[in-house]
N, CA, C and O atoms as CSV, one atom per row, in Angstrom:
chain,resi,resn,atom,element,x,y,z
A,1,MET,N,N,0.836,-1.119,-0.079
A,1,MET,CA,C,0.105,-0.023,-0.055
A,1,MET,C,C,0.890,1.257,0.061
A,1,MET,O,O,0.545,2.312,-0.471
A,2,HIS,N,N,2.073,1.073,0.865
A,2,HIS,CA,C,2.874,2.476,0.731
A,2,HIS,C,C,3.291,2.785,-0.614
A,2,HIS,O,O,3.449,3.941,-1.006
A,3,ASP,N,N,3.505,1.551,-1.465
A,3,ASP,CA,C,3.823,1.920,-2.955
A,3,ASP,C,C,2.923,2.883,-3.567
A,3,ASP,O,O,3.345,3.876,-4.161
A,4,ALA,N,N,1.743,2.621,-3.440
A,4,ALA,CA,C,0.413,3.228,-3.959
A,4,ALA,C,C,0.543,4.714,-3.641
A,4,ALA,O,O,0.599,5.518,-4.571
A,5,TYR,N,N,0.595,5.126,-2.342
A,5,TYR,CA,C,0.742,6.337,-1.796
A,5,TYR,C,C,2.027,7.050,-2.229
A,5,TYR,O,O,1.993,8.277,-2.312
A,6,ALA,N,N,3.094,6.428,-2.496
A,6,ALA,CA,C,4.517,7.294,-3.009
A,6,ALA,C,C,4.095,7.505,-4.516
A,6,ALA,O,O,4.195,8.634,-4.995
A,7,LEU,N,N,3.648,6.500,-5.244
A,7,LEU,CA,C,3.338,6.715,-6.611
A,7,LEU,C,C,2.507,7.937,-6.728
A,7,LEU,O,O,2.903,8.903,-7.380
A,8,SER,N,N,1.513,7.924,-6.193
A,8,SER,CA,C,0.412,9.068,-6.107
A,8,SER,C,C,1.098,10.443,-6.004
A,8,SER,O,O,1.066,11.356,-6.830
A,9,ASP,N,N,1.714,10.398,-4.838
A,9,ASP,CA,C,2.557,11.517,-4.338
A,9,ASP,C,C,3.242,12.126,-5.483
A,9,ASP,O,O,3.001,13.260,-5.895
A,10,LEU,N,N,4.245,11.188,-6.055
A,10,LEU,CA,C,5.075,11.384,-7.230
A,10,LEU,C,C,4.374,11.868,-8.410
A,10,LEU,O,O,4.840,12.863,-8.966
A,11,MET,N,N,3.323,11.317,-8.879
A,11,MET,CA,C,2.535,11.786,-9.921
A,11,MET,C,C,1.929,13.338,-9.845
A,11,MET,O,O,1.931,14.175,-10.747
A,12,LEU,N,N,1.375,13.470,-8.400
A,12,LEU,CA,C,0.974,14.657,-8.262
A,12,LEU,C,C,1.927,15.821,-8.168
A,12,LEU,O,O,1.600,16.958,-8.510
A,13,SER,N,N,3.151,15.494,-7.679
A,13,SER,CA,C,4.275,16.383,-7.616
A,13,SER,C,C,4.830,16.661,-9.010
A,13,SER,O,O,5.111,17.817,-9.327
A,14,ASP,N,N,4.992,15.681,-9.822
A,14,ASP,CA,C,5.133,15.918,-11.136
A,14,ASP,C,C,4.238,16.705,-11.861
A,14,ASP,O,O,4.736,17.387,-12.757
A,15,HIS,N,N,2.984,16.772,-11.676
A,15,HIS,CA,C,2.047,17.235,-12.375
A,15,HIS,C,C,1.825,18.741,-12.105
A,15,HIS,O,O,1.457,19.538,-12.968
A,16,PHE,N,N,2.139,19.104,-10.565
A,16,PHE,CA,C,2.157,20.430,-10.359
A,16,PHE,C,C,3.595,21.178,-10.381
A,16,PHE,O,O,3.707,22.339,-9.987
A,17,ALA,N,N,4.621,20.464,-10.846
A,17,ALA,CA,C,5.782,21.061,-11.022
A,17,ALA,C,C,6.026,21.796,-12.412
A,17,ALA,O,O,7.064,22.386,-12.712
A,18,ASP,N,N,4.913,21.663,-13.199
A,18,ASP,CA,C,4.951,22.202,-14.467
A,18,ASP,C,C,3.785,23.176,-14.167
A,18,ASP,O,O,2.635,22.768,-14.001
A,19,THR,N,N,4.141,24.510,-14.105
A,19,THR,CA,C,3.146,25.580,-13.791
A,19,THR,C,C,2.496,26.079,-14.937
A,19,THR,O,O,1.513,26.815,-14.844
A,20,ALA,N,N,2.997,25.714,-16.043
A,20,ALA,CA,C,2.314,26.288,-17.278
A,20,ALA,C,C,1.195,25.274,-17.761
A,20,ALA,O,O,0.371,25.622,-18.606
A,21,SER,N,N,1.193,24.165,-17.267
A,21,SER,CA,C,0.120,23.311,-17.698
A,21,SER,C,C,-1.277,23.881,-17.385
A,21,SER,O,O,-1.546,24.462,-16.333
A,22,SER,N,N,-2.244,23.638,-18.512
A,22,SER,CA,C,-3.307,23.874,-18.411
A,22,SER,C,C,-4.381,23.150,-17.681
A,22,SER,O,O,-5.553,23.514,-17.594
A,23,THR,N,N,-3.865,22.120,-17.183
A,23,THR,CA,C,-4.752,21.145,-16.532
A,23,THR,C,C,-4.882,21.275,-14.921
A,23,THR,O,O,-5.373,20.436,-14.166
A,24,LYS,N,N,-4.369,22.424,-14.609
A,24,LYS,CA,C,-4.432,22.663,-13.167
A,24,LYS,C,C,-5.517,23.477,-12.701
A,24,LYS,O,O,-5.985,24.276,-13.512
A,25,THR,N,N,-6.078,23.417,-11.373
A,25,THR,CA,C,-7.245,24.221,-10.811
A,25,THR,C,C,-6.474,24.786,-9.474
A,25,THR,O,O,-5.612,24.166,-8.851
A,26,ILE,N,N,-6.911,25.937,-9.206
A,26,ILE,CA,C,-6.357,26.551,-7.970
A,26,ILE,C,C,-6.974,25.999,-6.866
A,26,ILE,O,O,-6.331,25.619,-5.888
A,27,GLU,N,N,-8.408,25.915,-6.969
A,27,GLU,CA,C,-9.212,25.181,-5.957
A,27,GLU,C,C,-8.892,24.041,-5.633
A,27,GLU,O,O,-8.798,23.281,-6.596
A,28,ASP,N,N,-8.620,23.469,-4.359
A,28,ASP,CA,C,-8.202,22.362,-3.719
A,28,ASP,C,C,-7.113,21.883,-4.260
A,28,ASP,O,O,-6.815,20.716,-4.007
A,29,GLY,N,N,-6.320,22.632,-5.078
A,29,GLY,CA,C,-4.864,22.311,-5.415
A,29,GLY,C,C,-4.887,20.926,-6.193
A,29,GLY,O,O,-3.860,20.248,-6.251
A,30,ARG,N,N,-6.020,20.532,-6.763
A,30,ARG,CA,C,-6.200,19.362,-7.608
A,30,ARG,C,C,-6.170,19.643,-8.991
A,30,ARG,O,O,-6.652,20.657,-9.497
A,31,PRO,N,N,-5.417,18.444,-9.789
A,31,PRO,CA,C,-5.569,18.628,-11.183
A,31,PRO,C,C,-6.976,18.666,-11.727
A,31,PRO,O,O,-7.775,17.895,-11.195
A,32,ALA,N,N,-7.385,19.400,-12.653
A,32,ALA,CA,C,-8.720,19.370,-13.036
A,32,ALA,C,C,-9.337,18.122,-13.645
A,32,ALA,O,O,-10.557,18.026,-13.774
A,33,GLU,N,N,-8.453,17.117,-14.039
A,33,GLU,CA,C,-8.974,15.825,-14.299
A,33,GLU,C,C,-9.589,15.224,-13.063
A,33,GLU,O,O,-10.656,14.612,-13.100
A,34,VAL,N,N,-8.781,15.445,-11.808
A,34,VAL,CA,C,-9.291,14.623,-10.404
A,34,VAL,C,C,-10.543,15.310,-9.989
A,34,VAL,O,O,-11.580,14.693,-9.743
A,35,ALA,N,N,-10.421,16.617,-9.915
A,35,ALA,CA,C,-11.818,17.428,-9.712
A,35,ALA,C,C,-12.969,16.915,-10.424
A,35,ALA,O,O,-13.980,16.525,-9.839
A,36,ARG,N,N,-12.815,16.910,-11.778
A,36,ARG,CA,C,-13.994,16.405,-12.625
A,36,ARG,C,C,-14.432,14.879,-12.158
A,36,ARG,O,O,-15.594,14.504,-12.001
A,37,GLY,N,N,-13.271,14.106,-11.978
A,37,GLY,CA,C,-13.528,12.719,-11.538
A,37,GLY,C,C,-14.218,12.496,-10.255
A,37,GLY,O,O,-14.970,11.540,-10.065
A,38,ILE,N,N,-13.955,13.367,-9.410
A,38,ILE,CA,C,-14.645,13.439,-7.968
A,38,ILE,C,C,-16.019,13.859,-8.209
A,38,ILE,O,O,-16.983,13.273,-7.716
A,39,LYS,N,N,-16.108,14.922,-9.003
A,39,LYS,CA,C,-17.526,15.417,-9.191
A,39,LYS,C,C,-18.456,14.513,-9.929
A,39,LYS,O,O,-19.677,14.541,-9.773
A,40,ASP,N,N,-17.720,13.576,-10.876
A,40,ASP,CA,C,-18.617,12.610,-11.539
A,40,ASP,C,C,-18.683,11.258,-10.938
A,40,ASP,O,O,-19.259,10.311,-11.473
A,41,GLY,N,N,-18.123,11.217,-9.904
A,41,GLY,CA,C,-18.239,9.935,-8.872
A,41,GLY,C,C,-17.233,8.818,-9.705
A,41,GLY,O,O,-17.560,7.631,-9.713
A,42,LYS,N,N,-16.220,9.193,-10.273
A,42,LYS,CA,C,-15.433,8.245,-10.759
A,42,LYS,C,C,-14.033,8.025,-10.081
A,42,LYS,O,O,-13.211,7.178,-10.430
A,43,VAL,N,N,-13.904,8.895,-9.091
A,43,VAL,CA,C,-12.695,9.091,-8.243
A,43,VAL,C,C,-13.004,8.904,-6.904
A,43,VAL,O,O,-13.765,9.645,-6.281
A,44,VAL,N,N,-12.404,7.881,-6.416
A,44,VAL,CA,C,-12.849,7.283,-5.007
A,44,VAL,C,C,-11.849,7.973,-3.988
A,44,VAL,O,O,-10.657,7.940,-4.295
A,45,GLY,N,N,-12.189,8.544,-2.901
A,45,GLY,CA,C,-11.293,8.900,-1.782
A,45,GLY,C,C,-10.810,7.827,-0.796
A,45,GLY,O,O,-10.986,6.636,-1.052
A,46,LEU,N,N,-10.277,8.184,0.191
A,46,LEU,CA,C,-9.628,7.105,0.916
A,46,LEU,C,C,-10.847,6.500,1.790
A,46,LEU,O,O,-10.828,5.305,2.082
A,47,VAL,N,N,-11.746,7.212,2.142
A,47,VAL,CA,C,-12.854,6.593,2.822
A,47,VAL,C,C,-13.728,5.533,1.969
A,47,VAL,O,O,-14.037,4.434,2.430
A,48,GLY,N,N,-14.095,5.977,0.680
A,48,GLY,CA,C,-14.668,4.947,-0.174
A,48,GLY,C,C,-13.861,3.921,-0.611
A,48,GLY,O,O,-14.392,2.859,-0.937
A,49,TRP,N,N,-12.453,4.083,-0.685
A,49,TRP,CA,C,-11.533,2.922,-0.774
A,49,TRP,C,C,-11.780,2.014,0.204
A,49,TRP,O,O,-11.945,0.823,-0.063
A,50,ALA,N,N,-11.826,2.465,1.355
A,50,ALA,CA,C,-11.883,1.566,2.691
A,50,ALA,C,C,-13.158,0.800,2.521
A,50,ALA,O,O,-13.194,-0.363,2.924
A,51,LYS,N,N,-14.121,1.301,2.008
A,51,LYS,CA,C,-15.464,0.630,2.058
A,51,LYS,C,C,-15.440,-0.580,0.936
A,51,LYS,O,O,-15.996,-1.668,1.087
A,52,ILE,N,N,-14.750,-0.204,-0.115
A,52,ILE,CA,C,-14.592,-1.021,-1.254
A,52,ILE,C,C,-13.759,-2.174,-0.822
A,52,ILE,O,O,-14.022,-3.302,-1.240
A,53,ASP,N,N,-12.713,-1.944,0.035
A,53,ASP,CA,C,-11.671,-3.000,0.410
A,53,ASP,C,C,-12.444,-4.029,1.287
A,53,ASP,O,O,-12.393,-5.239,1.068
A,54,GLU,N,N,-13.207,-3.429,2.356
A,54,GLU,CA,C,-13.996,-4.337,3.311
A,54,GLU,C,C,-15.104,-5.039,2.481
A,54,GLU,O,O,-15.556,-6.088,2.941
A,55,ALA,N,N,-15.544,-4.610,1.410
A,55,ALA,CA,C,-16.523,-5.426,0.761
A,55,ALA,C,C,-15.835,-6.543,-0.186
A,55,ALA,O,O,-16.358,-7.645,-0.352
A,56,GLU,N,N,-14.624,-6.163,-0.789
A,56,GLU,CA,C,-13.945,-7.247,-1.269
A,56,GLU,C,C,-13.354,-8.413,-0.391
A,56,GLU,O,O,-13.232,-9.596,-0.709
A,57,LYS,N,N,-13.022,-7.803,0.771
A,57,LYS,CA,C,-12.672,-9.038,1.916
A,57,LYS,C,C,-13.943,-9.880,2.213
A,57,LYS,O,O,-13.951,-11.083,2.473
A,58,GLY,N,N,-14.881,-9.155,2.143
A,58,GLY,CA,C,-16.436,-9.831,2.603
A,58,GLY,C,C,-16.706,-10.950,1.359
A,58,GLY,O,O,-17.072,-12.110,1.548
A,59,ASN,N,N,-16.454,-10.361,0.115
A,59,ASN,CA,C,-16.831,-11.268,-1.035
A,59,ASN,C,C,-15.897,-12.669,-0.975
A,59,ASN,O,O,-16.335,-13.772,-1.301
A,60,ALA,N,N,-14.671,-12.444,-0.547
A,60,ALA,CA,C,-13.774,-13.892,-0.330
A,60,ALA,C,C,-14.338,-14.593,0.735
A,60,ALA,O,O,-14.384,-15.817,0.612
A,61,LYS,N,N,-14.845,-14.011,1.910
A,61,LYS,CA,C,-15.253,-14.812,3.059
A,61,LYS,C,C,-16.595,-15.573,2.541
A,61,LYS,O,O,-16.734,-16.791,2.650
A,62,ARG,N,N,-17.477,-14.789,2.019
A,62,ARG,CA,C,-18.921,-15.386,1.373
A,62,ARG,C,C,-18.751,-16.531,0.789
A,62,ARG,O,O,-19.397,-17.553,1.018
A,63,LYS,N,N,-17.675,-16.366,-0.162
A,63,LYS,CA,C,-17.355,-17.591,-1.113
A,63,LYS,C,C,-16.460,-18.771,-0.727
A,63,LYS,O,O,-16.106,-19.760,-1.368
A,64,GLY,N,N,-16.187,-18.335,0.598
A,64,GLY,CA,C,-15.360,-19.451,1.236
A,64,GLY,C,C,-13.795,-19.754,0.749
A,64,GLY,O,O,-13.173,-20.805,0.900
A,65,LEU,N,N,-13.371,-18.592,0.155
A,65,LEU,CA,C,-11.923,-18.432,-0.420
A,65,LEU,C,C,-10.925,-18.539,0.622
A,65,LEU,O,O,-11.317,-18.351,1.774
A,66,THR,N,N,-9.885,-18.767,0.452
A,66,THR,CA,C,-8.614,-18.849,1.230
A,66,THR,C,C,-7.881,-17.525,0.963
A,66,THR,O,O,-7.041,-17.190,1.799
A,67,LYS,N,N,-8.077,-16.793,-0.017
A,67,LYS,CA,C,-7.352,-15.673,-0.294
A,67,LYS,C,C,-8.054,-14.338,0.502
A,67,LYS,O,O,-9.226,-14.339,0.877
A,68,GLU,N,N,-7.224,-13.338,0.663
A,68,GLU,CA,C,-7.809,-12.392,1.505
A,68,GLU,C,C,-8.928,-11.492,0.854
A,68,GLU,O,O,-9.830,-10.989,1.525
A,69,ARG,N,N,-8.802,-11.339,-0.445
A,69,ARG,CA,C,-10.023,-10.659,-0.786
A,69,ARG,C,C,-10.318,-11.014,-2.343
A,69,ARG,O,O,-9.420,-11.294,-3.138
A,70,GLU,N,N,-11.765,-10.962,-2.685
A,70,GLU,CA,C,-12.069,-11.345,-3.935
A,70,GLU,C,C,-12.381,-10.083,-4.626
A,70,GLU,O,O,-13.374,-9.473,-4.229
A,71,LYS,N,N,-11.613,-9.536,-5.712
A,71,LYS,CA,C,-11.710,-8.190,-6.247
A,71,LYS,C,C,-12.792,-8.173,-7.113
A,71,LYS,O,O,-13.209,-9.153,-7.730
A,72,PHE,N,N,-13.361,-6.752,-7.163
A,72,PHE,CA,C,-14.558,-6.796,-8.208
A,72,PHE,C,C,-13.977,-6.656,-9.650
A,72,PHE,O,O,-12.932,-6.091,-9.973
A,73,THR,N,N,-14.829,-7.258,-10.401
A,73,THR,CA,C,-14.244,-7.467,-12.030
A,73,THR,C,C,-14.900,-6.404,-12.799
A,73,THR,O,O,-14.404,-6.081,-13.878
A,74,ARG,N,N,-16.172,-5.705,-12.280
A,74,ARG,CA,C,-16.800,-4.546,-12.935
A,74,ARG,C,C,-16.683,-3.363,-12.099
A,74,ARG,O,O,-16.941,-3.398,-10.896
A,75,VAL,N,N,-16.216,-2.086,-12.844
A,75,VAL,CA,C,-16.207,-0.914,-12.002
A,75,VAL,C,C,-17.631,-0.480,-11.392
A,75,VAL,O,O,-17.697,0.181,-10.355
A,76,GLU,N,N,-18.782,-0.904,-12.119
A,76,GLU,CA,C,-20.059,-0.482,-11.669
A,76,GLU,C,C,-20.408,-1.143,-10.256
A,76,GLU,O,O,-21.029,-0.595,-9.345
A,77,ASP,N,N,-19.892,-2.406,-10.264
A,77,ASP,CA,C,-20.257,-3.218,-9.141
A,77,ASP,C,C,-19.333,-2.569,-7.747
A,77,ASP,O,O,-19.781,-2.360,-6.620
A,78,MET,N,N,-18.215,-2.388,-8.138
A,78,MET,CA,C,-17.229,-1.542,-7.116
A,78,MET,C,C,-17.965,-0.363,-6.651
A,78,MET,O,O,-18.211,-0.234,-5.451
A,79,LEU,N,N,-18.332,0.499,-7.512
A,79,LEU,CA,C,-18.887,1.849,-7.062
A,79,LEU,C,C,-20.242,1.709,-6.487
A,79,LEU,O,O,-20.726,2.606,-5.796
A,80,ALA,N,N,-20.915,0.526,-6.771
A,80,ALA,CA,C,-22.233,0.465,-6.044
A,80,ALA,C,C,-22.004,0.244,-4.553
A,80,ALA,O,O,-22.883,0.595,-3.766
A,81,VAL,N,N,-21.009,-0.251,-4.167
A,81,VAL,CA,C,-20.724,-0.318,-2.805
A,81,VAL,C,C,-20.685,1.026,-1.925
A,81,VAL,O,O,-20.848,1.078,-0.706
A,82,LEU,N,N,-20.446,2.063,-2.761
A,82,LEU,CA,C,-20.451,3.532,-2.066
A,82,LEU,C,C,-21.817,3.972,-2.020
A,82,LEU,O,O,-22.039,4.899,-1.241
A,83,SER,N,N,-22.858,3.477,-2.733
A,83,SER,CA,C,-24.193,4.170,-2.678
A,83,SER,C,C,-24.950,3.687,-1.641
A,83,SER,O,O,-26.078,4.136,-1.438
């Protein structure tokens, strides 16, 4: 998990290093693409991720699997956990 945080941090640092980029927004300090994804419900925050993670773990238990989680195979099913 630490690698995911490090990669996200690196990507955002690289993105904001180029101050001439037209994809930046001043509000929230987020790239326009991220802000749009949040608004459209296609970008999930940490709280939403935790809900999805718990649902995937529950999926594995319900199916009697020995692995820790059963990942969603469709984005729609994953996002349905958040509603």
